[in-house]
NUBADREN-745564 format. One record per residue (C-alpha): residue in one letter; residue number from 1; x, y negated, z; chain. Coordinates in steps of 0.02 Angstrom, whole numbers, always signed. Example, Ala and Ser with C-alpha at 12.3 -4.5 7.8 and 13.67 -1.06 7.14 Angstrom:
<type: a | seq: 1 | X: +615 | Y: +225 | Z: +390 | mol: A>
<type: s | seq: 2 | X: +684 | Y: +53 | Z: +357 | mol: A>
This chain:
<type: m | seq: 1 | X: -646 | Y: -212 | Z: +744 | mol: A>
<type: i | seq: 2 | X: -638 | Y: -261 | Z: +550 | mol: A>
<type: n | seq: 3 | X: -551 | Y: -418 | Z: +585 | mol: A>
<type: v | seq: 4 | X: -444 | Y: -316 | Z: +691 | mol: A>
<type: f | seq: 5 | X: -403 | Y: -222 | Z: +516 | mol: A>
<type: f | seq: 6 | X: -385 | Y: -361 | Z: +401 | mol: A>
<type: a | seq: 7 | X: -278 | Y: -437 | Z: +524 | mol: A>
<type: l | seq: 8 | X: -157 | Y: -306 | Z: +500 | mol: A>
<type: f | seq: 9 | X: -176 | Y: -275 | Z: +319 | mol: A>
<type: t | seq: 10 | X: -113 | Y: -473 | Z: +313 | mol: A>
<type: l | seq: 11 | X: +16 | Y: -419 | Z: +438 | mol: A>
<type: f | seq: 12 | X: +81 | Y: -257 | Z: +325 | mol: A>
<type: t | seq: 13 | X: +66 | Y: -362 | Z: +170 | mol: A>
<type: i | seq: 14 | X: +179 | Y: -504 | Z: +242 | mol: A>
<type: l | seq: 15 | X: +306 | Y: -378 | Z: +316 | mol: A>
<type: y | seq: 16 | X: +300 | Y: -301 | Z: +132 | mol: A>
<type: f | seq: 17 | X: +334 | Y: -449 | Z: +48 | mol: A>
<type: i | seq: 18 | X: +464 | Y: -498 | Z: +166 | mol: A>
<type: n | seq: 19 | X: +567 | Y: -345 | Z: +142 | mol: A>
<type: i | seq: 20 | X: +679 | Y: -363 | Z: +303 | mol: A>
<type: k | seq: 21 | X: +848 | Y: -302 | Z: +273 | mol: A>
<type: n | seq: 22 | X: +927 | Y: -321 | Z: +433 | mol: A>
<type: k | seq: 23 | X: +913 | Y: -131 | Z: +497 | mol: A>
<type: t | seq: 24 | X: +904 | Y: -165 | Z: +674 | mol: A>
<type: i | seq: 25 | X: +749 | Y: -295 | Z: +661 | mol: A>
<type: s | seq: 26 | X: +671 | Y: -189 | Z: +531 | mol: A>
<type: n | seq: 27 | X: +668 | Y: -37 | Z: +640 | mol: A>
<type: i | seq: 28 | X: +616 | Y: -127 | Z: +794 | mol: A>
<type: i | seq: 29 | X: +475 | Y: -195 | Z: +705 | mol: A>
<type: f | seq: 30 | X: +422 | Y: -54 | Z: +639 | mol: A>
<type: v | seq: 31 | X: +441 | Y: +36 | Z: +805 | mol: A>
<type: l | seq: 32 | X: +307 | Y: -113 | Z: +865 | mol: A>
<type: c | seq: 33 | X: +203 | Y: -61 | Z: +690 | mol: A>
<type: g | seq: 34 | X: +199 | Y: +112 | Z: +748 | mol: A>
<type: i | seq: 35 | X: +150 | Y: +75 | Z: +935 | mol: A>
<type: v | seq: 36 | X: -8 | Y: -57 | Z: +871 | mol: A>
<type: l | seq: 37 | X: -63 | Y: +79 | Z: +749 | mol: A>
<type: i | seq: 38 | X: -60 | Y: +207 | Z: +881 | mol: A>
<type: l | seq: 39 | X: -168 | Y: +97 | Z: +1023 | mol: A>
<type: v | seq: 40 | X: -285 | Y: +31 | Z: +882 | mol: A>
<type: a | seq: 41 | X: -334 | Y: +227 | Z: +849 | mol: A>
<type: g | seq: 42 | X: -322 | Y: +292 | Z: +1009 | mol: A>
<type: l | seq: 43 | X: -410 | Y: +161 | Z: +1096 | mol: A>
<type: r | seq: 44 | X: -557 | Y: +124 | Z: +966 | mol: A>
<type: e | seq: 45 | X: -746 | Y: +95 | Z: +1034 | mol: A>
<type: k | seq: 46 | X: -853 | Y: +262 | Z: +1017 | mol: A>
<type: g | seq: 47 | X: -953 | Y: +257 | Z: +854 | mol: A>
<type: l | seq: 48 | X: -839 | Y: +168 | Z: +727 | mol: A>
<type: d | seq: 49 | X: -791 | Y: +316 | Z: +660 | mol: A>
<type: k | seq: 50 | X: -905 | Y: +442 | Z: +571 | mol: A>
<type: d | seq: 51 | X: -823 | Y: +604 | Z: +687 | mol: A>
<type: n | seq: 52 | X: -803 | Y: +529 | Z: +834 | mol: A>
<type: y | seq: 53 | X: -965 | Y: +629 | Z: +898 | mol: A>
<type: i | seq: 54 | X: -909 | Y: +793 | Z: +828 | mol: A>
<type: y | seq: 55 | X: -750 | Y: +774 | Z: +939 | mol: A>
<type: r | seq: 56 | X: -859 | Y: +689 | Z: +1081 | mol: A>
<type: g | seq: 57 | X: -942 | Y: +880 | Z: +1071 | mol: A>
<type: y | seq: 58 | X: -787 | Y: +997 | Z: +1055 | mol: A>
<type: w | seq: 59 | X: -728 | Y: +884 | Z: +1207 | mol: A>
<type: m | seq: 60 | X: -884 | Y: +942 | Z: +1323 | mol: A>
<type: t | seq: 61 | X: -885 | Y: +1111 | Z: +1265 | mol: A>
<type: n | seq: 62 | X: -821 | Y: +1247 | Z: +1353 | mol: A>
<type: n | seq: 63 | X: -792 | Y: +1370 | Z: +1234 | mol: A>
<type: l | seq: 64 | X: -702 | Y: +1319 | Z: +1073 | mol: A>
<type: k | seq: 65 | X: -633 | Y: +1487 | Z: +1023 | mol: A>
<type: d | seq: 66 | X: -679 | Y: +1506 | Z: +819 | mol: A>
<type: l | seq: 67 | X: -729 | Y: +1313 | Z: +813 | mol: A>
<type: v | seq: 68 | X: -545 | Y: +1225 | Z: +820 | mol: A>
<type: e | seq: 69 | X: -367 | Y: +1265 | Z: +795 | mol: A>
<type: n | seq: 70 | X: -286 | Y: +1331 | Z: +945 | mol: A>
<type: s | seq: 71 | X: -156 | Y: +1173 | Z: +979 | mol: A>
<type: f | seq: 72 | X: -344 | Y: +1067 | Z: +986 | mol: A>
<type: i | seq: 73 | X: -390 | Y: +1181 | Z: +1116 | mol: A>
<type: l | seq: 74 | X: -225 | Y: +1172 | Z: +1205 | mol: A>
<type: i | seq: 75 | X: -225 | Y: +982 | Z: +1195 | mol: A>
<type: r | seq: 76 | X: -397 | Y: +975 | Z: +1238 | mol: A>
<type: n | seq: 77 | X: -389 | Y: +1073 | Z: +1394 | mol: A>
<type: f | seq: 78 | X: -217 | Y: +1013 | Z: +1469 | mol: A>
<type: v | seq: 79 | X: -261 | Y: +833 | Z: +1454 | mol: A>
<type: k | seq: 80 | X: -472 | Y: +883 | Z: +1525 | mol: A>
<type: f | seq: 81 | X: -422 | Y: +994 | Z: +1660 | mol: A>
<type: d | seq: 82 | X: -230 | Y: +997 | Z: +1694 | mol: A>
<type: l | seq: 83 | X: -205 | Y: +794 | Z: +1693 | mol: A>
<type: g | seq: 84 | X: -394 | Y: +764 | Z: +1737 | mol: A>
<type: l | seq: 85 | X: -404 | Y: +638 | Z: +1591 | mol: A>
<type: k | seq: 86 | X: -540 | Y: +565 | Z: +1510 | mol: A>
<type: f | seq: 87 | X: -593 | Y: +573 | Z: +1329 | mol: A>
<type: q | seq: 88 | X: -511 | Y: +413 | Z: +1278 | mol: A>
<type: s | seq: 89 | X: -311 | Y: +485 | Z: +1333 | mol: A>
<type: f | seq: 90 | X: -369 | Y: +629 | Z: +1218 | mol: A>
<type: l | seq: 91 | X: -380 | Y: +520 | Z: +1086 | mol: A>
<type: l | seq: 92 | X: -211 | Y: +430 | Z: +1114 | mol: A>
<type: i | seq: 93 | X: -125 | Y: +591 | Z: +1099 | mol: A>
<type: y | seq: 94 | X: -188 | Y: +621 | Z: +942 | mol: A>
<type: a | seq: 95 | X: -159 | Y: +428 | Z: +869 | mol: A>
<type: f | seq: 96 | X: +39 | Y: +456 | Z: +931 | mol: A>
<type: l | seq: 97 | X: +40 | Y: +611 | Z: +855 | mol: A>
<type: g | seq: 98 | X: -13 | Y: +587 | Z: +686 | mol: A>
<type: v | seq: 99 | X: +47 | Y: +407 | Z: +687 | mol: A>
<type: t | seq: 100 | X: +247 | Y: +446 | Z: +752 | mol: A>
<type: f | seq: 101 | X: +260 | Y: +594 | Z: +637 | mol: A>
<type: k | seq: 102 | X: +172 | Y: +515 | Z: +483 | mol: A>
<type: l | seq: 103 | X: +288 | Y: +342 | Z: +534 | mol: A>
<type: i | seq: 104 | X: +464 | Y: +473 | Z: +549 | mol: A>
<type: s | seq: 105 | X: +425 | Y: +566 | Z: +375 | mol: A>
<type: v | seq: 106 | X: +395 | Y: +368 | Z: +305 | mol: A>
<type: k | seq: 107 | X: +589 | Y: +328 | Z: +365 | mol: A>
<type: k | seq: 108 | X: +661 | Y: +496 | Z: +288 | mol: A>
<type: l | seq: 109 | X: +565 | Y: +516 | Z: +123 | mol: A>
<type: s | seq: 110 | X: +524 | Y: +335 | Z: +73 | mol: A>
<type: p | seq: 111 | X: +651 | Y: +202 | Z: -7 | mol: A>
<type: l | seq: 112 | X: +521 | Y: +63 | Z: +4 | mol: A>
<type: i | seq: 113 | X: +451 | Y: +94 | Z: +193 | mol: A>
<type: w | seq: 114 | X: +363 | Y: -65 | Z: +206 | mol: A>
<type: g | seq: 115 | X: +260 | Y: -16 | Z: +49 | mol: A>
<type: s | seq: 116 | X: +229 | Y: +161 | Z: +128 | mol: A>
<type: l | seq: 117 | X: +165 | Y: +78 | Z: +288 | mol: A>
<type: l | seq: 118 | X: +53 | Y: -35 | Z: +186 | mol: A>
<type: v | seq: 119 | X: -3 | Y: +106 | Z: +90 | mol: A>
<type: y | seq: 120 | X: -30 | Y: +234 | Z: +245 | mol: A>
<type: f | seq: 121 | X: -124 | Y: +86 | Z: +350 | mol: A>
<type: s | seq: 122 | X: -245 | Y: +52 | Z: +176 | mol: A>
<type: h | seq: 123 | X: -294 | Y: +216 | Z: +175 | mol: A>
<type: y | seq: 124 | X: -226 | Y: +363 | Z: +273 | mol: A>
<type: f | seq: 125 | X: -219 | Y: +266 | Z: +431 | mol: A>
<type: l | seq: 126 | X: -403 | Y: +272 | Z: +421 | mol: A>
<type: l | seq: 127 | X: -430 | Y: +434 | Z: +339 | mol: A>
<type: h | seq: 128 | X: -350 | Y: +530 | Z: +467 | mol: A>
<type: e | seq: 129 | X: -309 | Y: +439 | Z: +643 | mol: A>
<type: f | seq: 130 | X: -460 | Y: +357 | Z: +635 | mol: A>
<type: t | seq: 131 | X: -580 | Y: +499 | Z: +574 | mol: A>
<type: q | seq: 132 | X: -502 | Y: +681 | Z: +533 | mol: A>
<type: i | seq: 133 | X: -382 | Y: +684 | Z: +690 | mol: A>
<type: r | seq: 134 | X: -337 | Y: +845 | Z: +680 | mol: A>
<type: i | seq: 135 | X: -279 | Y: +837 | Z: +496 | mol: A>
<type: g | seq: 136 | X: -180 | Y: +681 | Z: +539 | mol: A>
<type: v | seq: 137 | X: -79 | Y: +761 | Z: +644 | mol: A>
<type: a | seq: 138 | X: -53 | Y: +892 | Z: +520 | mol: A>
<type: t | seq: 139 | X: -16 | Y: +798 | Z: +373 | mol: A>
<type: g | seq: 140 | X: +142 | Y: +707 | Z: +484 | mol: A>
<type: f | seq: 141 | X: +234 | Y: +874 | Z: +491 | mol: A>
<type: l | seq: 142 | X: +184 | Y: +911 | Z: +325 | mol: A>
<type: l | seq: 143 | X: +259 | Y: +759 | Z: +256 | mol: A>
<type: l | seq: 144 | X: +409 | Y: +788 | Z: +372 | mol: A>
<type: s | seq: 145 | X: +420 | Y: +961 | Z: +303 | mol: A>
<type: l | seq: 146 | X: +426 | Y: +898 | Z: +124 | mol: A>
<type: y | seq: 147 | X: +596 | Y: +791 | Z: +175 | mol: A>
<type: y | seq: 148 | X: +700 | Y: +945 | Z: +202 | mol: A>
<type: l | seq: 149 | X: +610 | Y: +1071 | Z: +71 | mol: A>
<type: s | seq: 150 | X: +693 | Y: +913 | Z: -58 | mol: A>
<type: n | seq: 151 | X: +834 | Y: +929 | Z: +22 | mol: A>
<type: k | seq: 152 | X: +828 | Y: +1131 | Z: +22 | mol: A>
<type: n | seq: 153 | X: +848 | Y: +1142 | Z: +205 | mol: A>
<type: y | seq: 154 | X: +720 | Y: +1299 | Z: +207 | mol: A>
<type: l | seq: 155 | X: +750 | Y: +1341 | Z: +380 | mol: A>
<type: v | seq: 156 | X: +672 | Y: +1162 | Z: +432 | mol: A>
<type: f | seq: 157 | X: +545 | Y: +1162 | Z: +333 | mol: A>
<type: y | seq: 158 | X: +445 | Y: +1327 | Z: +372 | mol: A>
<type: i | seq: 159 | X: +468 | Y: +1264 | Z: +555 | mol: A>
<type: f | seq: 160 | X: +371 | Y: +1098 | Z: +526 | mol: A>
<type: a | seq: 161 | X: +267 | Y: +1185 | Z: +402 | mol: A>
<type: a | seq: 162 | X: +225 | Y: +1310 | Z: +543 | mol: A>
<type: i | seq: 163 | X: +172 | Y: +1168 | Z: +651 | mol: A>
<type: a | seq: 164 | X: +59 | Y: +1080 | Z: +509 | mol: A>
<type: i | seq: 165 | X: -33 | Y: +1255 | Z: +512 | mol: A>
<type: f | seq: 166 | X: -44 | Y: +1261 | Z: +689 | mol: A>
<type: f | seq: 167 | X: -140 | Y: +1093 | Z: +692 | mol: A>
<type: h | seq: 168 | X: -235 | Y: +1135 | Z: +539 | mol: A>
<type: q | seq: 169 | X: -248 | Y: +1293 | Z: +478 | mol: A>
<type: s | seq: 170 | X: -306 | Y: +1235 | Z: +286 | mol: A>
<type: c | seq: 171 | X: -116 | Y: +1176 | Z: +289 | mol: A>
<type: f | seq: 172 | X: -90 | Y: +1357 | Z: +255 | mol: A>
<type: f | seq: 173 | X: -32 | Y: +1330 | Z: +59 | mol: A>
<type: i | seq: 174 | X: +115 | Y: +1241 | Z: +122 | mol: A>
<type: v | seq: 175 | X: +212 | Y: +1409 | Z: +121 | mol: A>
<type: l | seq: 176 | X: +209 | Y: +1409 | Z: -77 | mol: A>
<type: f | seq: 177 | X: +280 | Y: +1240 | Z: -93 | mol: A>
<type: p | seq: 178 | X: +468 | Y: +1308 | Z: -104 | mol: A>
<type: l | seq: 179 | X: +396 | Y: +1385 | Z: -281 | mol: A>
<type: i | seq: 180 | X: +378 | Y: +1193 | Z: -334 | mol: A>
<type: r | seq: 181 | X: +543 | Y: +1121 | Z: -407 | mol: A>
<type: n | seq: 182 | X: +619 | Y: +948 | Z: -368 | mol: A>
<type: t | seq: 183 | X: +679 | Y: +938 | Z: -547 | mol: A>
<type: e | seq: 184 | X: +613 | Y: +871 | Z: -707 | mol: A>
<type: k | seq: 185 | X: +591 | Y: +1056 | Z: -774 | mol: A>
<type: h | seq: 186 | X: +419 | Y: +1087 | Z: -814 | mol: A>
<type: i | seq: 187 | X: +371 | Y: +907 | Z: -791 | mol: A>
<type: k | seq: 188 | X: +244 | Y: +916 | Z: -945 | mol: A>
<type: f | seq: 189 | X: +148 | Y: +1056 | Z: -873 | mol: A>
<type: y | seq: 190 | X: +88 | Y: +946 | Z: -742 | mol: A>
<type: y | seq: 191 | X: +11 | Y: +836 | Z: -853 | mol: A>
<type: w | seq: 192 | X: -122 | Y: +973 | Z: -897 | mol: A>
<type: l | seq: 193 | X: -176 | Y: +1015 | Z: -733 | mol: A>
<type: v | seq: 194 | X: -317 | Y: +867 | Z: -720 | mol: A>
<type: p | seq: 195 | X: -384 | Y: +899 | Z: -891 | mol: A>
<type: a | seq: 196 | X: -364 | Y: +1082 | Z: -844 | mol: A>
<type: g | seq: 197 | X: -483 | Y: +1060 | Z: -698 | mol: A>
<type: y | seq: 198 | X: -602 | Y: +954 | Z: -787 | mol: A>
<type: l | seq: 199 | X: -612 | Y: +1092 | Z: -902 | mol: A>
<type: l | seq: 200 | X: -664 | Y: +1213 | Z: -772 | mol: A>
<type: y | seq: 201 | X: -784 | Y: +1087 | Z: -696 | mol: A>
<type: f | seq: 202 | X: -875 | Y: +1070 | Z: -860 | mol: A>
<type: f | seq: 203 | X: -887 | Y: +1247 | Z: -895 | mol: A>
<type: n | seq: 204 | X: -949 | Y: +1252 | Z: -707 | mol: A>
<type: t | seq: 205 | X: -815 | Y: +1403 | Z: -684 | mol: A>
<type: y | seq: 206 | X: -758 | Y: +1431 | Z: -505 | mol: A>
<type: l | seq: 207 | X: -658 | Y: +1574 | Z: -440 | mol: A>
<type: n | seq: 208 | X: -704 | Y: +1648 | Z: -282 | mol: A>
<type: i | seq: 209 | X: -529 | Y: +1681 | Z: -180 | mol: A>
<type: n | seq: 210 | X: -556 | Y: +1758 | Z: -24 | mol: A>
<type: i | seq: 211 | X: -414 | Y: +1669 | Z: +92 | mol: A>
<type: p | seq: 212 | X: -329 | Y: +1790 | Z: +194 | mol: A>
<type: i | seq: 213 | X: -356 | Y: +1684 | Z: +349 | mol: A>
<type: p | seq: 214 | X: -508 | Y: +1725 | Z: +440 | mol: A>
<type: y | seq: 215 | X: -556 | Y: +1541 | Z: +511 | mol: A>
<type: l | seq: 216 | X: -537 | Y: +1457 | Z: +349 | mol: A>
<type: q | seq: 217 | X: -632 | Y: +1610 | Z: +258 | mol: A>
<type: e | seq: 218 | X: -773 | Y: +1568 | Z: +365 | mol: A>
<type: r | seq: 219 | X: -758 | Y: +1401 | Z: +334 | mol: A>
<type: v | seq: 220 | X: -771 | Y: +1420 | Z: +152 | mol: A>
<type: e | seq: 221 | X: -907 | Y: +1523 | Z: +179 | mol: A>
<type: i | seq: 222 | X: -1028 | Y: +1394 | Z: +280 | mol: A>
<type: y | seq: 223 | X: -974 | Y: +1246 | Z: +156 | mol: A>
<type: e | seq: 224 | X: -1028 | Y: +1355 | Z: +5 | mol: A>
<type: k | seq: 225 | X: -1214 | Y: +1414 | Z: +84 | mol: A>
<type: a | seq: 226 | X: -1234 | Y: +1240 | Z: +143 | mol: A>
<type: s | seq: 227 | X: -1211 | Y: +1180 | Z: -20 | mol: A>
<type: e | seq: 228 | X: -1316 | Y: +1291 | Z: -99 | mol: A>
<type: s | seq: 229 | X: -1462 | Y: +1291 | Z: +5 | mol: A>
<type: g | seq: 230 | X: -1452 | Y: +1091 | Z: +14 | mol: A>
<type: f | seq: 231 | X: -1419 | Y: +1075 | Z: +190 | mol: A>
<type: l | seq: 232 | X: -1246 | Y: +959 | Z: +127 | mol: A>
<type: k | seq: 233 | X: -1360 | Y: +886 | Z: -2 | mol: A>
<type: d | seq: 234 | X: -1292 | Y: +712 | Z: +27 | mol: A>
<type: e | seq: 235 | X: -1104 | Y: +779 | Z: +22 | mol: A>
<type: k | seq: 236 | X: -1108 | Y: +781 | Z: -181 | mol: A>
<type: t | seq: 237 | X: -939 | Y: +791 | Z: -272 | mol: A>
<type: n | seq: 238 | X: -927 | Y: +659 | Z: -406 | mol: A>
<type: v | seq: 239 | X: -777 | Y: +691 | Z: -505 | mol: A>
<type: f | seq: 240 | X: -800 | Y: +531 | Z: -608 | mol: A>
<type: n | seq: 241 | X: -776 | Y: +404 | Z: -436 | mol: A>
<type: a | seq: 242 | X: -683 | Y: +259 | Z: -445 | mol: A>
<type: l | seq: 243 | X: -560 | Y: +326 | Z: -311 | mol: A>
<type: f | seq: 244 | X: -539 | Y: +490 | Z: -413 | mol: A>
<type: l | seq: 245 | X: -497 | Y: +409 | Z: -578 | mol: A>
<type: i | seq: 246 | X: -377 | Y: +271 | Z: -504 | mol: A>
<type: r | seq: 247 | X: -277 | Y: +415 | Z: -437 | mol: A>
<type: i | seq: 248 | X: -287 | Y: +499 | Z: -625 | mol: A>
<type: v | seq: 249 | X: -211 | Y: +357 | Z: -691 | mol: A>
<type: i | seq: 250 | X: -87 | Y: +332 | Z: -539 | mol: A>
<type: l | seq: 251 | X: -47 | Y: +511 | Z: -583 | mol: A>
<type: n | seq: 252 | X: -4 | Y: +501 | Z: -751 | mol: A>
<type: v | seq: 253 | X: +94 | Y: +347 | Z: -731 | mol: A>
<type: l | seq: 254 | X: +218 | Y: +412 | Z: -623 | mol: A>
<type: l | seq: 255 | X: +248 | Y: +577 | Z: -713 | mol: A>
<type: f | seq: 256 | X: +274 | Y: +491 | Z: -859 | mol: A>
<type: y | seq: 257 | X: +393 | Y: +349 | Z: -790 | mol: A>
<type: s | seq: 258 | X: +458 | Y: +506 | Z: -674 | mol: A>
<type: k | seq: 259 | X: +646 | Y: +514 | Z: -740 | mol: A>
<type: k | seq: 260 | X: +672 | Y: +338 | Z: -704 | mol: A>
<type: i | seq: 261 | X: +591 | Y: +329 | Z: -543 | mol: A>
<type: s | seq: 262 | X: +735 | Y: +475 | Z: -484 | mol: A>
<type: e | seq: 263 | X: +871 | Y: +358 | Z: -497 | mol: A>
<type: h | seq: 264 | X: +817 | Y: +265 | Z: -334 | mol: A>
<type: f | seq: 265 | X: +706 | Y: +405 | Z: -279 | mol: A>
<type: p | seq: 266 | X: +776 | Y: +593 | Z: -299 | mol: A>
<type: a | seq: 267 | X: +613 | Y: +683 | Z: -213 | mol: A>
<type: v | seq: 268 | X: +504 | Y: +600 | Z: -329 | mol: A>
<type: y | seq: 269 | X: +466 | Y: +764 | Z: -440 | mol: A>
<type: l | seq: 270 | X: +421 | Y: +873 | Z: -293 | mol: A>
<type: l | seq: 271 | X: +294 | Y: +735 | Z: -240 | mol: A>
<type: v | seq: 272 | X: +217 | Y: +698 | Z: -387 | mol: A>
<type: k | seq: 273 | X: +201 | Y: +901 | Z: -414 | mol: A>
<type: i | seq: 274 | X: +110 | Y: +902 | Z: -269 | mol: A>
<type: y | seq: 275 | X: +19 | Y: +746 | Z: -321 | mol: A>
<type: a | seq: 276 | X: -43 | Y: +824 | Z: -495 | mol: A>
<type: i | seq: 277 | X: -128 | Y: +998 | Z: -392 | mol: A>
<type: s | seq: 278 | X: -193 | Y: +892 | Z: -257 | mol: A>
<type: l | seq: 279 | X: -308 | Y: +803 | Z: -404 | mol: A>
<type: f | seq: 280 | X: -323 | Y: +980 | Z: -481 | mol: A>
<type: t | seq: 281 | X: -394 | Y: +1049 | Z: -321 | mol: A>
<type: f | seq: 282 | X: -528 | Y: +937 | Z: -306 | mol: A>
<type: l | seq: 283 | X: -620 | Y: +952 | Z: -471 | mol: A>
<type: f | seq: 284 | X: -578 | Y: +1156 | Z: -463 | mol: A>
<type: l | seq: 285 | X: -665 | Y: +1159 | Z: -298 | mol: A>
<type: s | seq: 286 | X: -784 | Y: +1023 | Z: -332 | mol: A>
<type: k | seq: 287 | X: -945 | Y: +1164 | Z: -289 | mol: A>
<type: i | seq: 288 | X: -893 | Y: +1117 | Z: -123 | mol: A>
<type: a | seq: 289 | X: -904 | Y: +951 | Z: -87 | mol: A>
<type: v | seq: 290 | X: -846 | Y: +946 | Z: +109 | mol: A>
<type: f | seq: 291 | X: -683 | Y: +1083 | Z: +46 | mol: A>
<type: a | seq: 292 | X: -639 | Y: +983 | Z: -108 | mol: A>
<type: f | seq: 293 | X: -621 | Y: +836 | Z: -41 | mol: A>
<type: r | seq: 294 | X: -528 | Y: +889 | Z: +129 | mol: A>
<type: t | seq: 295 | X: -393 | Y: +994 | Z: +11 | mol: A>
<type: q | seq: 296 | X: -377 | Y: +844 | Z: -131 | mol: A>
<type: e | seq: 297 | X: -348 | Y: +739 | Z: +25 | mol: A>
<type: l | seq: 298 | X: -217 | Y: +834 | Z: +140 | mol: A>
<type: l | seq: 299 | X: -113 | Y: +876 | Z: -22 | mol: A>
<type: g | seq: 300 | X: -132 | Y: +694 | Z: -69 | mol: A>
<type: v | seq: 301 | X: -51 | Y: +634 | Z: +64 | mol: A>
<type: v | seq: 302 | X: +103 | Y: +604 | Z: -25 | mol: A>
<type: e | seq: 303 | X: +24 | Y: +450 | Z: -109 | mol: A>
<type: i | seq: 304 | X: +112 | Y: +371 | Z: +48 | mol: A>
<type: i | seq: 305 | X: +284 | Y: +400 | Z: -33 | mol: A>
<type: l | seq: 306 | X: +214 | Y: +385 | Z: -215 | mol: A>
<type: i | seq: 307 | X: +123 | Y: +246 | Z: -240 | mol: A>
<type: p | seq: 308 | X: +245 | Y: +115 | Z: -174 | mol: A>
<type: s | seq: 309 | X: +383 | Y: +202 | Z: -300 | mol: A>
<type: l | seq: 310 | X: +286 | Y: +128 | Z: -449 | mol: A>
<type: a | seq: 311 | X: +394 | Y: -26 | Z: -425 | mol: A>
<type: f | seq: 312 | X: +540 | Y: +69 | Z: -473 | mol: A>
<type: i | seq: 313 | X: +461 | Y: +82 | Z: -656 | mol: A>
<type: f | seq: 314 | X: +472 | Y: -130 | Z: -695 | mol: A>
<type: p | seq: 315 | X: +659 | Y: -190 | Z: -722 | mol: A>
<type: k | seq: 316 | X: +751 | Y: -267 | Z: -580 | mol: A>
<type: k | seq: 317 | X: +701 | Y: -457 | Z: -668 | mol: A>
<type: l | seq: 318 | X: +516 | Y: -393 | Z: -668 | mol: A>
<type: r | seq: 319 | X: +516 | Y: -287 | Z: -503 | mol: A>
<type: l | seq: 320 | X: +399 | Y: -428 | Z: -419 | mol: A>
<type: y | seq: 321 | X: +264 | Y: -349 | Z: -537 | mol: A>
<type: g | seq: 322 | X: +303 | Y: -199 | Z: -466 | mol: A>
<type: v | seq: 323 | X: +299 | Y: -245 | Z: -291 | mol: A>
<type: l | seq: 324 | X: +127 | Y: -337 | Z: -356 | mol: A>
<type: l | seq: 325 | X: +59 | Y: -182 | Z: -411 | mol: A>
<type: v | seq: 326 | X: +80 | Y: -76 | Z: -251 | mol: A>
<type: w | seq: 327 | X: +4 | Y: -218 | Z: -146 | mol: A>
<type: s | seq: 328 | X: -134 | Y: -237 | Z: -261 | mol: A>
<type: i | seq: 329 | X: -172 | Y: -46 | Z: -258 | mol: A>
<type: a | seq: 330 | X: -153 | Y: -33 | Z: -65 | mol: A>
<type: l | seq: 331 | X: -298 | Y: -180 | Z: -83 | mol: A>
<type: v | seq: 332 | X: -413 | Y: -96 | Z: -175 | mol: A>
<type: l | seq: 333 | X: -390 | Y: +52 | Z: -70 | mol: A>
<type: f | seq: 334 | X: -402 | Y: -37 | Z: +79 | mol: A>
<type: l | seq: 335 | X: -568 | Y: -119 | Z: +24 | mol: A>
<type: m | seq: 336 | X: -643 | Y: +27 | Z: -59 | mol: A>
<type: d | seq: 337 | X: -607 | Y: +120 | Z: +115 | mol: A>
<type: i | seq: 338 | X: -730 | Y: +4 | Z: +207 | mol: A>
<type: f | seq: 339 | X: -857 | Y: -67 | Z: +90 | mol: A>
<type: y | seq: 340 | X: -872 | Y: +102 | Z: -15 | mol: A>
<type: v | seq: 341 | X: -837 | Y: +248 | Z: +68 | mol: A>
<type: k | seq: 342 | X: -870 | Y: +163 | Z: +225 | mol: A>
<type: l | seq: 343 | X: -749 | Y: +265 | Z: +347 | mol: A>
<type: l | seq: 344 | X: -752 | Y: +128 | Z: +463 | mol: A>
<type: i | seq: 345 | X: -912 | Y: +86 | Z: +513 | mol: A>
<type: v | seq: 346 | X: -947 | Y: -98 | Z: +529 | mol: A>
<type: k | seq: 347 | X: -1090 | Y: -159 | Z: +656 | mol: A>
């Protein structure tokens, strides 16, 4: 499987550098890439990802109430009992939903679709469609909702936000996104979010906020008790890990050049503000490692659209350097996920 992933990274690299101009050919290849990703994720072998055994357990458990969202139970029951299909078919459906709606979002949001496809494959495909499949589907709808929010179509935004929450309740905070304006106004405030997060971390400040959703509040309490008892002793938050430090640099570059990027990508202000909040939540929730990582990655999915936009900080004559910068970041993310974070279990 590791060879398949390197082959796909090479393929997406070629497509990224070629940047096909013909719209019809581009759309056909884009759809074919989506089909390949769906098949790779949906037909993966047992034991290649960390959460496989969890979902197999859910598949075999009769009473899933209070363990997962109703969407998971409905799809599981439909595939297993109504259609009489196997677990692999269930994975295929989740892979189809996760990949399809992320790629639709890329087509609608990204000014550089091949760069976004490369970044998506390098990190979030492995993280979501290969591991956290419920969040994978939810973030697809989350990204799609942001397209409509950036265009001030609030009704459609809330429809897709509701679907995202239906697939993973931790997306509940999406309903607050309309408070974030897609303008340059207050952009300087977001420079201070990460320093404020580190300040709270160093002073060991943690606010015990009750989340008004029973399932989520129970999960927070379980993670908190497990962390305090030492049960999750291997799940620790390193707020100086290499990947997080890279993200801080990317955030500050995006904030500094946001006005220049907005000339090519109007939704940059909305997405970069959400990105800043994602890094802050990682620091703020660092006491509960699992929750910190999950929340940061959930919000951080905007990287799929934001990282390729770094190419726009270079003048047209030097745009190649921007293209190489984006590719280098994608390569670093890809190698770190496989060999450092080990999202893919290499056999």
